[in-house]
C-alpha positions as CSV (number, residue, x, y, z in Angstrom):
1,M,-4.8,-2.1,-0.8
2,A,-5.1,-6.1,-0.1
3,R,-6.7,-8.9,-1.7
4,W,-9.5,-11.1,0.1
5,P,-7.9,-13.3,2.5
6,A,-8.8,-16.5,0.9
7,P,-6.9,-19.3,0.4
8,G,-5.9,-19.6,-3.5
9,R,-6.8,-15.7,-4.0
10,C,-4.2,-13.9,-1.9
11,K,-0.1,-14.7,-0.9
12,R,0.5,-17.1,-4.0
13,R,4.2,-16.9,-3.4
14,L,3.9,-17.2,0.2
15,A,1.4,-20.9,-0.7
16,A,4.2,-22.3,-2.6
17,G,5.7,-22.5,0.8
18,I,3.1,-23.3,3.5
19,G,0.3,-23.9,1.6
20,A,-3.1,-21.6,0.1
21,R,-4.7,-22.3,3.5
22,R,-2.0,-21.1,6.0
23,A,-1.0,-18.2,3.7
24,A,-4.5,-17.1,3.7
25,S,-4.7,-17.2,7.5
26,V,-1.3,-15.1,7.6
27,Q,-2.8,-12.4,4.7
28,R,-5.6,-12.6,7.3
29,Q,-3.6,-11.1,9.9
30,L,-1.6,-8.7,8.2
31,L,-4.7,-7.2,6.8
32,F,-6.2,-6.5,9.9
33,H,-3.0,-5.3,11.6
34,G,-2.8,-2.8,9.0
35,L,-6.4,-1.8,9.2
36,E,-6.0,-1.3,12.9
37,T,-2.2,0.1,12.5
38,A,-4.1,2.7,10.1
39,S,-7.4,3.8,11.9
40,A,-5.1,4.2,15.1
41,A,-2.5,6.9,13.1
42,A,-6.3,8.4,11.9
43,R,-7.4,9.1,15.6
44,L,-4.0,10.6,16.1
45,G,-4.4,12.8,13.1
46,E,-7.8,13.8,14.1
47,K,-6.5,14.8,17.6
48,Q,-4.2,17.4,15.8
49,G,-6.2,18.9,14.1
50,R,-6.2,16.8,10.8
51,S,-8.8,14.5,9.1
52,M,-8.0,11.6,8.0
53,E,-10.1,8.9,6.1
54,V,-9.0,4.8,6.1
55,V,-9.8,3.4,3.1
56,L,-9.5,-0.1,2.1
57,A,-8.9,-0.9,-2.0
58,L,-9.6,-4.7,-2.3
59,S,-9.5,-7.0,-5.0
60,G,-10.7,-10.9,-5.2
61,L,-14.5,-10.5,-3.7
62,G,-17.2,-9.2,-5.4
63,A,-18.8,-5.7,-4.9
64,A,-21.9,-7.0,-3.0
65,A,-19.9,-9.1,-0.7
66,S,-16.8,-6.8,-0.1
67,R,-19.8,-3.6,1.6
68,R,-20.4,-6.8,4.0
69,W,-17.3,-7.7,4.7
70,A,-16.6,-4.0,5.3
71,H,-18.8,-3.0,7.9
72,S,-16.9,-5.3,10.1
73,L,-13.3,-3.6,9.6
74,A,-11.9,-0.8,11.3
75,V,-12.0,1.3,7.8
76,D,-14.3,4.3,6.5
77,R,-14.6,3.2,3.2
78,L,-14.1,0.8,0.8
79,V,-13.2,0.8,-2.9
80,E,-12.5,-1.6,-5.6
81,Q,-8.7,-2.1,-7.2
82,G,-10.0,-2.9,-10.2
83,A,-8.0,-4.9,-12.9
84,G,-4.5,-4.6,-14.1
85,S,-1.2,-4.6,-12.9
86,L,-0.2,-3.2,-9.3
87,G,1.0,0.1,-11.4
88,V,-2.2,0.3,-13.0
89,R,-4.0,-0.4,-9.8
90,L,-2.1,2.5,-7.8
91,Q,-2.9,4.8,-10.5
92,R,-6.4,3.8,-10.1
93,Q,-6.2,5.1,-6.6
94,V,-4.3,8.2,-7.1
95,N,-6.9,9.4,-9.8
96,R,-9.6,8.5,-7.2
97,A,-8.1,10.8,-4.7
98,R,-7.0,13.7,-7.4
99,R,-11.1,13.5,-8.3
100,E,-12.4,13.8,-4.8
101,G,-9.7,16.8,-3.7
102,I,-7.8,14.2,-2.0
103,H,-4.3,16.8,-0.9
104,R,-2.5,14.4,0.2
105,L,-2.8,10.3,-0.1
106,V,-0.5,7.4,1.6
107,L,-0.8,4.0,-0.1
108,I,0.4,0.9,2.2
109,G,-0.1,-3.2,1.0
110,S,-1.4,-5.5,3.7
111,D,1.7,-7.3,4.1
112,L,3.6,-5.3,6.8
113,P,4.3,-6.8,10.2
114,H,6.2,-4.2,11.2
115,L,4.3,-1.2,10.1
116,L,3.6,1.3,13.0
117,G,1.6,3.9,13.5
118,A,4.1,6.4,13.6
119,D,5.0,5.6,10.0
120,L,1.9,6.7,8.3
121,V,1.6,10.2,10.6
122,E,5.4,10.4,9.5
123,A,4.6,10.1,5.7
124,F,1.4,12.4,6.2
125,A,4.1,15.3,7.7
126,T,6.4,14.5,4.8
127,L,4.0,15.3,2.1
128,R,3.7,18.7,3.4
129,T,7.0,19.6,2.6
130,S,7.1,17.0,-0.5
131,A,5.3,16.1,-3.0
132,L,6.8,12.1,-2.9
133,V,7.3,9.5,0.4
134,L,8.8,6.0,-0.2
135,G,9.3,3.0,2.1
136,P,11.9,1.5,0.5
137,A,11.6,-2.3,1.4
138,A,14.6,-4.7,1.7
139,D,13.8,-6.8,-0.9
140,G,13.9,-4.0,-3.3
141,G,10.5,-3.1,-3.4
142,Y,8.4,-0.2,-1.6
143,W,6.4,-0.7,1.1
144,L,4.3,2.7,1.0
145,I,4.2,5.0,-1.6
146,G,2.8,8.8,-0.9
147,L,2.0,11.4,-3.0
148,C,0.0,14.8,-3.8
149,P,-2.5,13.4,-6.3
150,Q,-2.8,17.1,-7.8
151,V,0.9,16.5,-8.8
152,R,0.3,14.4,-12.2
153,A,3.3,12.2,-12.9
154,P,2.3,9.6,-15.3
155,R,5.5,7.7,-15.1
156,L,6.0,7.2,-11.5
157,F,4.3,3.9,-12.1
158,A,5.0,3.3,-15.5
159,G,8.4,3.7,-15.7
160,S,10.8,6.0,-17.5
161,R,12.3,3.9,-20.5
162,S,10.3,0.3,-19.6
163,P,7.6,-0.6,-17.5
164,I,8.6,-1.2,-13.9
165,P,8.8,-4.7,-13.3
166,W,6.5,-5.2,-10.1
167,G,7.3,-8.2,-8.2
168,T,11.1,-7.7,-8.5
169,D,14.2,-6.1,-6.7
170,Q,14.3,-3.5,-9.1
171,V,11.3,-1.5,-8.2
172,L,12.0,1.1,-6.1
173,A,15.4,2.0,-8.4
174,Q,13.2,2.2,-11.6
175,T,10.6,4.4,-9.5
176,L,13.3,6.5,-8.4
177,E,14.2,7.3,-11.8
178,A,11.0,7.5,-13.1
179,A,10.5,10.1,-10.2
180,A,13.6,12.0,-11.6
181,A,12.5,11.6,-14.9
182,E,9.0,14.2,-13.2
183,G,10.7,16.1,-11.8
184,L,10.2,15.3,-8.0
185,Q,12.7,14.5,-5.3
186,P,11.0,11.7,-3.1
187,Q,11.8,11.9,0.4
188,L,12.6,7.7,2.0
189,L,11.3,6.3,5.0
190,T,13.2,3.5,7.0
191,K,13.4,0.6,5.6
192,R,11.2,-2.0,6.4
193,A,10.7,-6.1,5.1
194,D,7.5,-7.3,3.8
195,L,5.7,-10.4,3.5
196,D,6.4,-12.4,0.6
197,R,8.1,-16.0,0.6
198,A,7.8,-18.6,3.9
199,A,11.4,-17.5,5.0
200,D,10.2,-14.2,5.8
201,L,8.0,-15.7,8.4
202,L,11.1,-17.2,10.1
203,P,11.4,-14.2,12.5
204,W,8.0,-14.7,13.8
205,R,8.1,-18.6,14.1
């Protein structure tokens, strides 16, 4: 899931520290890294006899322009994220996968400089024995969520007692609480850091 990497349309928290143009450039590099990593994982899965599709869920660009841009990217398909909070947009992708009969779905963002193909392979492998897998983020959120779309868990993205406060350090904790309320026992992957603010760039300078 990604925003169109144009100044003013992405990485607003990062842009506050380094400027909109530089933030958009960082976003573009991270997006390409994520897509290349996902494509490499898909190729590995196919060699192991598993069919995997790389889908880019994009926001911030019109439908026609999105389709033109997608032809230059390492994706099998492009879909729109649509409007709403992050929880609504995540749930929309799960609903789409359910309608299409997808058995295992892994969702990631486009701000993961440490993402490895092995992370995605591990997530899909975990979904063979667990209905939910999460990649904890260093900032208290999660950098990956994988699930079996046929398992209906409406509170997973909405929260169990109150709405999940997206963009805060309570996202993972409240998601785990919502998962428990749905009777799900998630498996956790390696903790990783995403890139949201100017300080997150320091290890890369």
